[in-house]
PyMOL Python script that loads the backbone (N, CA, C, O; Angstrom):
from pymol import cmd

cmd.read_pdbstr("""\
ATOM      1  N   MET A   1      55.486  81.958 -47.298  1.00  0.00           N
ATOM      2  CA  MET A   1      56.422  81.115 -47.773  1.00  0.00           C
ATOM      3  C   MET A   1      56.436  80.893 -49.252  1.00  0.00           C
ATOM      4  O   MET A   1      55.340  80.753 -49.796  1.00  0.00           O
ATOM      5  N   SER A   2      57.366  80.847 -49.876  1.00  0.00           N
ATOM      6  CA  SER A   2      57.280  80.658 -51.335  1.00  0.00           C
ATOM      7  C   SER A   2      57.065  79.156 -51.727  1.00  0.00           C
ATOM      8  O   SER A   2      57.132  78.297 -50.847  1.00  0.00           O
ATOM      9  N   ALA A   3      56.829  78.849 -52.922  1.00  0.00           N
ATOM     10  CA  ALA A   3      56.517  77.544 -53.209  1.00  0.00           C
ATOM     11  C   ALA A   3      57.960  76.785 -53.230  1.00  0.00           C
ATOM     12  O   ALA A   3      58.010  75.631 -52.805  1.00  0.00           O
ATOM     13  N   THR A   4      58.954  77.330 -53.648  1.00  0.00           N
ATOM     14  CA  THR A   4      60.387  76.854 -53.544  1.00  0.00           C
ATOM     15  C   THR A   4      60.838  76.329 -52.120  1.00  0.00           C
ATOM     16  O   THR A   4      61.362  75.252 -51.836  1.00  0.00           O
ATOM     17  N   GLU A   5      60.439  77.543 -51.189  1.00  0.00           N
ATOM     18  CA  GLU A   5      60.658  77.184 -49.772  1.00  0.00           C
ATOM     19  C   GLU A   5      59.955  76.062 -49.199  1.00  0.00           C
ATOM     20  O   GLU A   5      60.503  75.216 -48.492  1.00  0.00           O
ATOM     21  N   ARG A   6      58.675  76.066 -49.528  1.00  0.00           N
ATOM     22  CA  ARG A   6      57.634  75.001 -49.076  1.00  0.00           C
ATOM     23  C   ARG A   6      58.038  73.580 -49.713  1.00  0.00           C
ATOM     24  O   ARG A   6      57.993  72.545 -49.048  1.00  0.00           O
ATOM     25  N   ALA A   7      58.393  73.618 -50.908  1.00  0.00           N
ATOM     26  CA  ALA A   7      58.970  72.214 -51.636  1.00  0.00           C
ATOM     27  C   ALA A   7      60.179  71.838 -50.830  1.00  0.00           C
ATOM     28  O   ALA A   7      60.252  70.673 -50.438  1.00  0.00           O
ATOM     29  N   ARG A   8      61.151  72.697 -50.531  1.00  0.00           N
ATOM     30  CA  ARG A   8      62.296  72.387 -49.863  1.00  0.00           C
ATOM     31  C   ARG A   8      62.022  71.757 -48.317  1.00  0.00           C
ATOM     32  O   ARG A   8      62.494  70.713 -47.867  1.00  0.00           O
ATOM     33  N   TRP A   9      61.151  72.674 -47.666  1.00  0.00           N
ATOM     34  CA  TRP A   9      60.871  72.235 -46.303  1.00  0.00           C
ATOM     35  C   TRP A   9      60.189  70.579 -46.165  1.00  0.00           C
ATOM     36  O   TRP A   9      60.471  69.700 -45.350  1.00  0.00           O
ATOM     37  N   LEU A  10      59.206  70.570 -47.294  1.00  0.00           N
ATOM     38  CA  LEU A  10      58.651  69.283 -47.382  1.00  0.00           C
ATOM     39  C   LEU A  10      59.445  68.160 -47.629  1.00  0.00           C
ATOM     40  O   LEU A  10      59.234  67.084 -47.068  1.00  0.00           O
ATOM     41  N   ALA A  11      60.494  68.374 -48.569  1.00  0.00           N
ATOM     42  CA  ALA A  11      61.637  67.309 -48.977  1.00  0.00           C
ATOM     43  C   ALA A  11      62.269  67.002 -47.588  1.00  0.00           C
ATOM     44  O   ALA A  11      62.395  65.841 -47.199  1.00  0.00           O
ATOM     45  N   GLU A  12      62.646  68.031 -46.883  1.00  0.00           N
ATOM     46  CA  GLU A  12      63.503  67.925 -45.638  1.00  0.00           C
ATOM     47  C   GLU A  12      62.647  67.096 -44.642  1.00  0.00           C
ATOM     48  O   GLU A  12      63.181  66.187 -44.007  1.00  0.00           O
ATOM     49  N   LEU A  13      61.520  67.348 -44.512  1.00  0.00           N
ATOM     50  CA  LEU A  13      60.660  66.791 -43.475  1.00  0.00           C
ATOM     51  C   LEU A  13      60.447  65.264 -43.953  1.00  0.00           C
ATOM     52  O   LEU A  13      60.379  64.370 -43.110  1.00  0.00           O
ATOM     53  N   SER A  14      60.350  65.012 -45.242  1.00  0.00           N
ATOM     54  CA  SER A  14      60.080  63.685 -45.735  1.00  0.00           C
ATOM     55  C   SER A  14      61.416  62.754 -45.274  1.00  0.00           C
ATOM     56  O   SER A  14      61.397  61.658 -44.715  1.00  0.00           O
ATOM     57  N   GLU A  15      62.505  63.506 -45.669  1.00  0.00           N
ATOM     58  CA  GLU A  15      63.876  62.757 -45.394  1.00  0.00           C
ATOM     59  C   GLU A  15      63.936  62.500 -43.909  1.00  0.00           C
ATOM     60  O   GLU A  15      64.239  61.362 -43.550  1.00  0.00           O
ATOM     61  N   ALA A  16      63.671  63.465 -42.967  1.00  0.00           N
ATOM     62  CA  ALA A  16      63.730  63.157 -41.530  1.00  0.00           C
ATOM     63  C   ALA A  16      62.750  62.183 -41.054  1.00  0.00           C
ATOM     64  O   ALA A  16      63.041  61.432 -40.123  1.00  0.00           O
ATOM     65  N   LEU A  17      61.566  62.139 -41.649  1.00  0.00           N
ATOM     66  CA  LEU A  17      60.669  60.925 -41.270  1.00  0.00           C
ATOM     67  C   LEU A  17      61.259  59.678 -41.714  1.00  0.00           C
ATOM     68  O   LEU A  17      61.243  58.676 -40.998  1.00  0.00           O
ATOM     69  N   GLU A  18      61.825  59.706 -42.974  1.00  0.00           N
ATOM     70  CA  GLU A  18      62.214  58.378 -43.295  1.00  0.00           C
ATOM     71  C   GLU A  18      63.505  57.972 -42.530  1.00  0.00           C
ATOM     72  O   GLU A  18      63.764  56.776 -42.393  1.00  0.00           O
ATOM     73  N   GLN A  19      64.284  58.889 -42.052  1.00  0.00           N
ATOM     74  CA  GLN A  19      65.448  58.374 -41.157  1.00  0.00           C
ATOM     75  C   GLN A  19      64.788  57.845 -39.810  1.00  0.00           C
ATOM     76  O   GLN A  19      65.077  56.734 -39.366  1.00  0.00           O
ATOM     77  N   ALA A  20      63.910  58.676 -39.201  1.00  0.00           N
ATOM     78  CA  ALA A  20      63.164  58.202 -38.088  1.00  0.00           C
ATOM     79  C   ALA A  20      62.666  56.829 -38.165  1.00  0.00           C
ATOM     80  O   ALA A  20      62.885  56.012 -37.271  1.00  0.00           O
ATOM     81  N   GLU A  21      61.906  56.530 -39.371  1.00  0.00           N
ATOM     82  CA  GLU A  21      61.445  55.181 -39.601  1.00  0.00           C
ATOM     83  C   GLU A  21      62.592  54.087 -39.714  1.00  0.00           C
ATOM     84  O   GLU A  21      62.394  52.955 -39.273  1.00  0.00           O
ATOM     85  N   ARG A  22      63.734  54.423 -40.282  1.00  0.00           N
ATOM     86  CA  ARG A  22      64.856  53.421 -40.295  1.00  0.00           C
ATOM     87  C   ARG A  22      65.286  53.227 -38.800  1.00  0.00           C
ATOM     88  O   ARG A  22      65.542  52.090 -38.405  1.00  0.00           O
ATOM     89  N   LEU A  23      65.362  54.159 -38.071  1.00  0.00           N
ATOM     90  CA  LEU A  23      65.796  54.035 -36.711  1.00  0.00           C
ATOM     91  C   LEU A  23      64.865  53.065 -35.837  1.00  0.00           C
ATOM     92  O   LEU A  23      65.274  52.164 -35.104  1.00  0.00           O
ATOM     93  N   VAL A  24      63.726  53.378 -36.028  1.00  0.00           N
ATOM     94  CA  VAL A  24      62.686  52.643 -35.254  1.00  0.00           C
ATOM     95  C   VAL A  24      62.549  51.257 -35.776  1.00  0.00           C
ATOM     96  O   VAL A  24      62.217  50.343 -35.022  1.00  0.00           O
ATOM     97  N   TRP A  25      62.811  51.054 -37.129  1.00  0.00           N
ATOM     98  CA  TRP A  25      62.752  49.748 -37.740  1.00  0.00           C
ATOM     99  C   TRP A  25      64.066  48.949 -37.094  1.00  0.00           C
ATOM    100  O   TRP A  25      64.001  47.746 -36.843  1.00  0.00           O
ATOM    101  N   SER A  26      65.122  49.648 -36.880  1.00  0.00           N
ATOM    102  CA  SER A  26      66.268  48.898 -36.447  1.00  0.00           C
ATOM    103  C   SER A  26      66.106  48.562 -34.885  1.00  0.00           C
ATOM    104  O   SER A  26      66.663  47.576 -34.401  1.00  0.00           O
ATOM    105  N   LEU A  27      65.440  49.297 -34.245  1.00  0.00           N
ATOM    106  CA  LEU A  27      65.114  49.025 -32.834  1.00  0.00           C
ATOM    107  C   LEU A  27      64.091  47.883 -32.737  1.00  0.00           C
ATOM    108  O   LEU A  27      64.017  47.214 -31.706  1.00  0.00           O
ATOM    109  N   GLY A  28      63.312  47.654 -33.785  1.00  0.00           N
ATOM    110  CA  GLY A  28      62.395  46.632 -33.806  1.00  0.00           C
ATOM    111  C   GLY A  28      62.964  45.186 -33.871  1.00  0.00           C
ATOM    112  O   GLY A  28      62.272  44.208 -33.588  1.00  0.00           O
ATOM    113  N   ASP A  29      64.319  45.103 -34.276  1.00  0.00           N
ATOM    114  CA  ASP A  29      64.841  43.845 -34.378  1.00  0.00           C
ATOM    115  C   ASP A  29      65.173  43.294 -33.165  1.00  0.00           C
ATOM    116  O   ASP A  29      65.490  42.104 -33.136  1.00  0.00           O
ATOM    117  N   ARG A  30      65.154  44.047 -32.007  1.00  0.00           N
ATOM    118  CA  ARG A  30      65.596  43.573 -30.687  1.00  0.00           C
ATOM    119  C   ARG A  30      64.473  42.730 -30.001  1.00  0.00           C
ATOM    120  O   ARG A  30      63.296  42.999 -30.242  1.00  0.00           O
ATOM    121  N   PRO A  31      64.835  41.644 -29.091  1.00  0.00           N
ATOM    122  CA  PRO A  31      63.831  40.967 -28.591  1.00  0.00           C
ATOM    123  C   PRO A  31      62.861  41.719 -27.606  1.00  0.00           C
ATOM    124  O   PRO A  31      63.231  42.756 -27.054  1.00  0.00           O
ATOM    125  N   GLY A  32      61.698  41.216 -27.409  1.00  0.00           N
ATOM    126  CA  GLY A  32      60.654  41.952 -26.561  1.00  0.00           C
ATOM    127  C   GLY A  32      60.349  43.470 -26.983  1.00  0.00           C
ATOM    128  O   GLY A  32      60.347  44.424 -26.205  1.00  0.00           O
ATOM    129  N   VAL A  33      60.124  43.510 -28.190  1.00  0.00           N
ATOM    130  CA  VAL A  33      59.744  44.881 -28.850  1.00  0.00           C
ATOM    131  C   VAL A  33      58.294  45.344 -28.161  1.00  0.00           C
ATOM    132  O   VAL A  33      57.280  44.656 -28.046  1.00  0.00           O
ATOM    133  N   ALA A  34      58.472  46.479 -27.814  1.00  0.00           N
ATOM    134  CA  ALA A  34      57.035  47.083 -27.235  1.00  0.00           C
ATOM    135  C   ALA A  34      56.126  47.413 -28.145  1.00  0.00           C
ATOM    136  O   ALA A  34      56.525  48.005 -29.148  1.00  0.00           O
ATOM    137  N   PRO A  35      54.784  47.123 -28.010  1.00  0.00           N
ATOM    138  CA  PRO A  35      53.776  47.565 -28.968  1.00  0.00           C
ATOM    139  C   PRO A  35      53.835  48.910 -29.473  1.00  0.00           C
ATOM    140  O   PRO A  35      53.722  49.185 -30.668  1.00  0.00           O
ATOM    141  N   GLU A  36      54.024  49.804 -28.484  1.00  0.00           N
ATOM    142  CA  GLU A  36      54.234  51.201 -28.855  1.00  0.00           C
ATOM    143  C   GLU A  36      55.362  51.585 -29.878  1.00  0.00           C
ATOM    144  O   GLU A  36      55.345  52.618 -30.546  1.00  0.00           O
ATOM    145  N   LEU A  37      56.339  50.634 -29.918  1.00  0.00           N
ATOM    146  CA  LEU A  37      57.422  50.929 -30.978  1.00  0.00           C
ATOM    147  C   LEU A  37      56.653  50.685 -32.327  1.00  0.00           C
ATOM    148  O   LEU A  37      56.738  51.498 -33.247  1.00  0.00           O
ATOM    149  N   LYS A  38      55.984  49.668 -32.408  1.00  0.00           N
ATOM    150  CA  LYS A  38      55.211  49.170 -33.685  1.00  0.00           C
ATOM    151  C   LYS A  38      54.336  50.293 -34.057  1.00  0.00           C
ATOM    152  O   LYS A  38      54.271  50.699 -35.217  1.00  0.00           O
ATOM    153  N   GLU A  39      53.598  50.847 -32.990  1.00  0.00           N
ATOM    154  CA  GLU A  39      52.614  51.862 -33.319  1.00  0.00           C
ATOM    155  C   GLU A  39      53.337  53.127 -33.817  1.00  0.00           C
ATOM    156  O   GLU A  39      52.806  53.832 -34.675  1.00  0.00           O
ATOM    157  N   LEU A  40      54.561  53.429 -33.285  1.00  0.00           N
ATOM    158  CA  LEU A  40      55.279  54.504 -33.741  1.00  0.00           C
ATOM    159  C   LEU A  40      55.777  54.391 -35.132  1.00  0.00           C
ATOM    160  O   LEU A  40      55.790  55.403 -35.833  1.00  0.00           O
ATOM    161  N   TYR A  41      56.198  53.223 -35.608  1.00  0.00           N
ATOM    162  CA  TYR A  41      56.615  53.067 -36.851  1.00  0.00           C
ATOM    163  C   TYR A  41      55.319  53.203 -37.770  1.00  0.00           C
ATOM    164  O   TYR A  41      55.473  53.733 -38.870  1.00  0.00           O
ATOM    165  N   GLY A  42      54.317  52.854 -37.471  1.00  0.00           N
ATOM    166  CA  GLY A  42      53.083  53.093 -38.298  1.00  0.00           C
ATOM    167  C   GLY A  42      52.578  54.553 -38.342  1.00  0.00           C
ATOM    168  O   GLY A  42      51.964  55.029 -39.297  1.00  0.00           O
ATOM    169  N   ARG A  43      52.877  55.163 -37.298  1.00  0.00           N
ATOM    170  CA  ARG A  43      52.505  56.607 -37.503  1.00  0.00           C
ATOM    171  C   ARG A  43      53.481  57.398 -38.280  1.00  0.00           C
ATOM    172  O   ARG A  43      53.108  58.269 -39.065  1.00  0.00           O
ATOM    173  N   LEU A  44      54.807  57.093 -38.064  1.00  0.00           N
ATOM    174  CA  LEU A  44      55.693  57.606 -38.996  1.00  0.00           C
ATOM    175  C   LEU A  44      55.567  57.328 -40.351  1.00  0.00           C
ATOM    176  O   LEU A  44      55.827  58.192 -41.188  1.00  0.00           O
ATOM    177  N   ASP A  45      55.136  56.034 -40.702  1.00  0.00           N
ATOM    178  CA  ASP A  45      55.014  55.711 -42.107  1.00  0.00           C
ATOM    179  C   ASP A  45      53.797  56.493 -42.610  1.00  0.00           C
ATOM    180  O   ASP A  45      53.848  56.896 -43.772  1.00  0.00           O
ATOM    181  N   ALA A  46      52.676  56.765 -41.853  1.00  0.00           N
ATOM    182  CA  ALA A  46      51.534  57.410 -42.208  1.00  0.00           C
ATOM    183  C   ALA A  46      51.765  58.921 -42.463  1.00  0.00           C
ATOM    184  O   ALA A  46      51.201  59.531 -43.372  1.00  0.00           O
ATOM    185  N   ALA A  47      52.667  59.493 -41.561  1.00  0.00           N
ATOM    186  CA  ALA A  47      53.137  60.905 -41.753  1.00  0.00           C
ATOM    187  C   ALA A  47      53.985  61.047 -43.032  1.00  0.00           C
ATOM    188  O   ALA A  47      53.781  61.933 -43.862  1.00  0.00           O
ATOM    189  N   ARG A  48      54.951  60.115 -43.133  1.00  0.00           N
ATOM    190  CA  ARG A  48      55.669  60.257 -44.259  1.00  0.00           C
ATOM    191  C   ARG A  48      54.817  60.228 -45.625  1.00  0.00           C
ATOM    192  O   ARG A  48      55.020  61.043 -46.525  1.00  0.00           O
ATOM    193  N   ALA A  49      53.888  59.260 -45.693  1.00  0.00           N
ATOM    194  CA  ALA A  49      53.014  59.199 -46.853  1.00  0.00           C
ATOM    195  C   ALA A  49      52.180  60.441 -47.137  1.00  0.00           C
ATOM    196  O   ALA A  49      51.863  60.863 -48.249  1.00  0.00           O
ATOM    197  N   GLU A  50      51.845  61.011 -45.820  1.00  0.00           N
ATOM    198  CA  GLU A  50      51.061  62.217 -45.986  1.00  0.00           C
ATOM    199  C   GLU A  50      51.947  63.354 -46.653  1.00  0.00           C
ATOM    200  O   GLU A  50      51.523  64.010 -47.604  1.00  0.00           O
ATOM    201  N   VAL A  51      53.183  63.545 -46.105  1.00  0.00           N
ATOM    202  CA  VAL A  51      54.126  64.585 -46.646  1.00  0.00           C
ATOM    203  C   VAL A  51      54.485  64.287 -48.235  1.00  0.00           C
ATOM    204  O   VAL A  51      54.686  65.204 -49.031  1.00  0.00           O
ATOM    205  N   GLN A  52      54.532  63.046 -48.553  1.00  0.00           N
ATOM    206  CA  GLN A  52      54.819  62.773 -49.925  1.00  0.00           C
ATOM    207  C   GLN A  52      53.497  63.312 -50.838  1.00  0.00           C
ATOM    208  O   GLN A  52      53.563  64.050 -51.821  1.00  0.00           O
ATOM    209  N   SER A  53      52.309  62.747 -50.247  1.00  0.00           N
ATOM    210  CA  SER A  53      51.002  63.248 -50.819  1.00  0.00           C
ATOM    211  C   SER A  53      50.932  64.784 -51.019  1.00  0.00           C
ATOM    212  O   SER A  53      50.545  65.276 -52.079  1.00  0.00           O
ATOM    213  N   LEU A  54      51.301  65.473 -50.016  1.00  0.00           N
ATOM    214  CA  LEU A  54      51.308  66.995 -49.955  1.00  0.00           C
ATOM    215  C   LEU A  54      52.335  67.441 -51.223  1.00  0.00           C
ATOM    216  O   LEU A  54      51.929  68.186 -52.115  1.00  0.00           O
ATOM    217  N   ARG A  55      53.632  66.931 -51.205  1.00  0.00           N
ATOM    218  CA  ARG A  55      54.462  67.275 -52.183  1.00  0.00           C
ATOM    219  C   ARG A  55      53.966  67.030 -53.483  1.00  0.00           C
ATOM    220  O   ARG A  55      54.092  67.957 -54.283  1.00  0.00           O
ATOM    221  N   PHE A  56      53.432  65.989 -53.871  1.00  0.00           N
ATOM    222  CA  PHE A  56      53.078  65.711 -55.289  1.00  0.00           C
ATOM    223  C   PHE A  56      51.734  66.347 -55.557  1.00  0.00           C
ATOM    224  O   PHE A  56      51.577  66.824 -56.681  1.00  0.00           O
ATOM    225  N   ARG A  57      50.740  66.423 -54.687  1.00  0.00           N
ATOM    226  CA  ARG A  57      49.404  67.135 -54.834  1.00  0.00           C
ATOM    227  C   ARG A  57      49.622  68.575 -55.150  1.00  0.00           C
ATOM    228  O   ARG A  57      49.039  69.133 -56.079  1.00  0.00           O
ATOM    229  N   ARG A  58      50.541  69.213 -54.297  1.00  0.00           N
ATOM    230  CA  ARG A  58      50.744  70.554 -54.334  1.00  0.00           C
ATOM    231  C   ARG A  58      51.462  71.019 -55.890  1.00  0.00           C
ATOM    232  O   ARG A  58      51.175  72.061 -56.479  1.00  0.00           O
ATOM    233  N   ALA A  59      52.336  70.102 -56.323  1.00  0.00           N
ATOM    234  CA  ALA A  59      53.144  70.352 -57.591  1.00  0.00           C
ATOM    235  C   ALA A  59      52.023  69.907 -58.741  1.00  0.00           C
ATOM    236  O   ALA A  59      52.087  70.463 -59.838  1.00  0.00           O
ATOM    237  N   ALA A  60      51.160  69.064 -58.530  1.00  0.00           N
ATOM    238  CA  ALA A  60      50.096  68.705 -59.646  1.00  0.00           C
ATOM    239  C   ALA A  60      48.860  69.628 -59.790  1.00  0.00           C
ATOM    240  O   ALA A  60      48.238  69.693 -60.850  1.00  0.00           O
ATOM    241  N   THR A  61      48.502  70.394 -58.602  1.00  0.00           N
ATOM    242  CA  THR A  61      47.145  71.001 -58.596  1.00  0.00           C
ATOM    243  C   THR A  61      47.282  72.407 -58.032  1.00  0.00           C
ATOM    244  O   THR A  61      46.329  73.186 -58.056  1.00  0.00           O
ATOM    245  N   GLY A  62      48.414  72.718 -57.548  1.00  0.00           N
ATOM    246  CA  GLY A  62      48.521  74.150 -57.089  1.00  0.00           C
ATOM    247  C   GLY A  62      48.386  74.104 -55.616  1.00  0.00           C
ATOM    248  O   GLY A  62      48.313  73.002 -55.071  1.00  0.00           O
ATOM    249  N   ARG A  63      48.347  75.138 -54.952  1.00  0.00           N
ATOM    250  CA  ARG A  63      47.973  75.328 -53.660  1.00  0.00           C
ATOM    251  C   ARG A  63      46.555  75.055 -53.251  1.00  0.00           C
ATOM    252  O   ARG A  63      45.615  75.401 -53.967  1.00  0.00           O
ATOM    253  N   SER A  64      46.386  74.409 -52.055  1.00  0.00           N
ATOM    254  CA  SER A  64      45.107  73.974 -51.474  1.00  0.00           C
ATOM    255  C   SER A  64      44.973  74.488 -50.043  1.00  0.00           C
ATOM    256  O   SER A  64      45.964  74.503 -49.314  1.00  0.00           O
ATOM    257  N   ASN A  65      43.859  74.881 -49.644  1.00  0.00           N
ATOM    258  CA  ASN A  65      43.473  75.375 -48.426  1.00  0.00           C
ATOM    259  C   ASN A  65      43.076  74.453 -47.408  1.00  0.00           C
ATOM    260  O   ASN A  65      42.838  74.827 -46.260  1.00  0.00           O
ATOM    261  N   ASN A  66      42.989  73.168 -47.809  1.00  0.00           N
ATOM    262  CA  ASN A  66      42.390  72.013 -46.928  1.00  0.00           C
ATOM    263  C   ASN A  66      43.627  71.635 -46.170  1.00  0.00           C
ATOM    264  O   ASN A  66      44.742  71.628 -46.692  1.00  0.00           O
ATOM    265  N   PRO A  67      43.358  71.274 -44.735  1.00  0.00           N
ATOM    266  CA  PRO A  67      44.430  70.815 -43.939  1.00  0.00           C
ATOM    267  C   PRO A  67      44.476  69.338 -44.168  1.00  0.00           C
ATOM    268  O   PRO A  67      43.506  68.722 -44.610  1.00  0.00           O
ATOM    269  N   PRO A  68      45.563  68.806 -43.877  1.00  0.00           N
ATOM    270  CA  PRO A  68      45.693  67.471 -44.062  1.00  0.00           C
ATOM    271  C   PRO A  68      44.916  66.571 -43.089  1.00  0.00           C
ATOM    272  O   PRO A  68      44.710  66.976 -41.945  1.00  0.00           O
ATOM    273  N   PHE A  69      44.466  65.342 -43.501  1.00  0.00           N
ATOM    274  CA  PHE A  69      43.536  64.659 -42.689  1.00  0.00           C
ATOM    275  C   PHE A  69      44.119  64.400 -41.304  1.00  0.00           C
ATOM    276  O   PHE A  69      43.390  64.434 -40.312  1.00  0.00           O
ATOM    277  N   TRP A  70      45.484  64.129 -41.221  1.00  0.00           N
ATOM    278  CA  TRP A  70      45.923  63.685 -39.857  1.00  0.00           C
ATOM    279  C   TRP A  70      45.739  64.910 -39.044  1.00  0.00           C
ATOM    280  O   TRP A  70      45.958  64.671 -37.856  1.00  0.00           O
ATOM    281  N   THR A  71      45.432  66.059 -39.264  1.00  0.00           N
ATOM    282  CA  THR A  71      45.323  67.097 -38.125  1.00  0.00           C
ATOM    283  C   THR A  71      44.042  66.895 -37.443  1.00  0.00           C
ATOM    284  O   THR A  71      43.825  67.534 -36.414  1.00  0.00           O
ATOM    285  N   GLU A  72      43.175  66.081 -37.900  1.00  0.00           N
ATOM    286  CA  GLU A  72      41.979  65.737 -37.085  1.00  0.00           C
ATOM    287  C   GLU A  72      42.128  64.650 -36.209  1.00  0.00           C
ATOM    288  O   GLU A  72      41.229  64.355 -35.422  1.00  0.00           O
ATOM    289  N   LEU A  73      43.494  63.846 -36.298  1.00  0.00           N
ATOM    290  CA  LEU A  73      43.611  62.738 -35.615  1.00  0.00           C
ATOM    291  C   LEU A  73      44.358  62.935 -34.276  1.00  0.00           C
ATOM    292  O   LEU A  73      44.628  61.974 -33.555  1.00  0.00           O
ATOM    293  N   GLN A  74      44.709  64.305 -33.941  1.00  0.00           N
ATOM    294  CA  GLN A  74      45.642  64.555 -32.800  1.00  0.00           C
ATOM    295  C   GLN A  74      44.905  63.929 -31.460  1.00  0.00           C
ATOM    296  O   GLN A  74      43.675  63.959 -31.434  1.00  0.00           O
ATOM    297  N   PRO A  75      45.511  63.458 -30.534  1.00  0.00           N
ATOM    298  CA  PRO A  75      45.069  62.896 -29.292  1.00  0.00           C
ATOM    299  C   PRO A  75      44.187  63.943 -28.612  1.00  0.00           C
ATOM    300  O   PRO A  75      43.165  63.547 -28.051  1.00  0.00           O
ATOM    301  N   TRP A  76      44.495  65.261 -28.611  1.00  0.00           N
ATOM    302  CA  TRP A  76      43.627  66.094 -27.939  1.00  0.00           C
ATOM    303  C   TRP A  76      42.170  66.325 -28.673  1.00  0.00           C
ATOM    304  O   TRP A  76      41.141  66.526 -28.028  1.00  0.00           O
ATOM    305  N   ASN A  77      42.216  66.276 -29.929  1.00  0.00           N
ATOM    306  CA  ASN A  77      40.865  66.081 -30.459  1.00  0.00           C
ATOM    307  C   ASN A  77      40.037  64.935 -30.213  1.00  0.00           C
ATOM    308  O   ASN A  77      38.821  65.079 -30.086  1.00  0.00           O
ATOM    309  N   ARG A  78      40.620  63.744 -30.129  1.00  0.00           N
ATOM    310  CA  ARG A  78      39.935  62.510 -29.886  1.00  0.00           C
ATOM    311  C   ARG A  78      39.245  62.799 -28.420  1.00  0.00           C
ATOM    312  O   ARG A  78      38.063  62.512 -28.231  1.00  0.00           O
ATOM    313  N   ALA A  79      39.938  63.297 -27.555  1.00  0.00           N
ATOM    314  CA  ALA A  79      39.345  63.301 -26.065  1.00  0.00           C
ATOM    315  C   ALA A  79      38.191  64.195 -26.150  1.00  0.00           C
ATOM    316  O   ALA A  79      37.287  63.964 -25.347  1.00  0.00           O
ATOM    317  N   ILE A  80      38.041  65.178 -26.970  1.00  0.00           N
ATOM    318  CA  ILE A  80      36.816  65.976 -27.048  1.00  0.00           C
ATOM    319  C   ILE A  80      35.695  65.428 -27.817  1.00  0.00           C
ATOM    320  O   ILE A  80      34.523  65.656 -27.515  1.00  0.00           O
ATOM    321  N   ASP A  81      36.101  64.615 -28.936  1.00  0.00           N
ATOM    322  CA  ASP A  81      35.133  63.897 -29.540  1.00  0.00           C
ATOM    323  C   ASP A  81      34.534  62.519 -28.891  1.00  0.00           C
ATOM    324  O   ASP A  81      33.471  62.006 -29.242  1.00  0.00           O
ATOM    325  N   SER A  82      35.273  62.094 -28.041  1.00  0.00           N
ATOM    326  CA  SER A  82      34.865  60.639 -27.458  1.00  0.00           C
ATOM    327  C   SER A  82      33.599  61.075 -26.482  1.00  0.00           C
ATOM    328  O   SER A  82      33.484  62.187 -25.967  1.00  0.00           O
ATOM    329  N   PRO A  83      32.710  60.015 -26.337  1.00  0.00           N
ATOM    330  CA  PRO A  83      31.568  60.310 -25.489  1.00  0.00           C
ATOM    331  C   PRO A  83      32.058  60.163 -23.975  1.00  0.00           C
ATOM    332  O   PRO A  83      32.924  59.382 -23.582  1.00  0.00           O
ATOM    333  N   LYS A  84      31.362  61.030 -23.241  1.00  0.00           N
ATOM    334  CA  LYS A  84      31.698  61.068 -21.800  1.00  0.00           C
ATOM    335  C   LYS A  84      31.078  59.959 -21.018  1.00  0.00           C
ATOM    336  O   LYS A  84      29.942  59.566 -21.282  1.00  0.00           O
ATOM    337  N   ARG A  85      31.858  59.407 -19.985  1.00  0.00           N
ATOM    338  CA  ARG A  85      31.370  58.248 -19.306  1.00  0.00           C
ATOM    339  C   ARG A  85      30.973  58.714 -17.808  1.00  0.00           C
ATOM    340  O   ARG A  85      30.520  57.896 -17.007  1.00  0.00           O
TER     341      ARG A  85
END
""", "prot")
cmd.dss("prot")
cmd.show_as("cartoon", "prot")
cmd.util.cbc("prot")
cmd.orient("prot")
């Protein structure tokens, strides 16, 4: 993937995350908002911030081989790392 394609993809991803955040925010105005909705908003916000970070970091420092921090936070990884009962 070229740098231009990557930049375009990250910009599109950032816009999609922002749209999803706006949708979740609008749903949050309703009575009886589920805690999961608030958690989803937080996750979307964190993902959008990470994409923005990738966009600007790549532009400033060039290509990096380090994966984003959130790849370590996936639910399937937490289940492996948690102590067994």
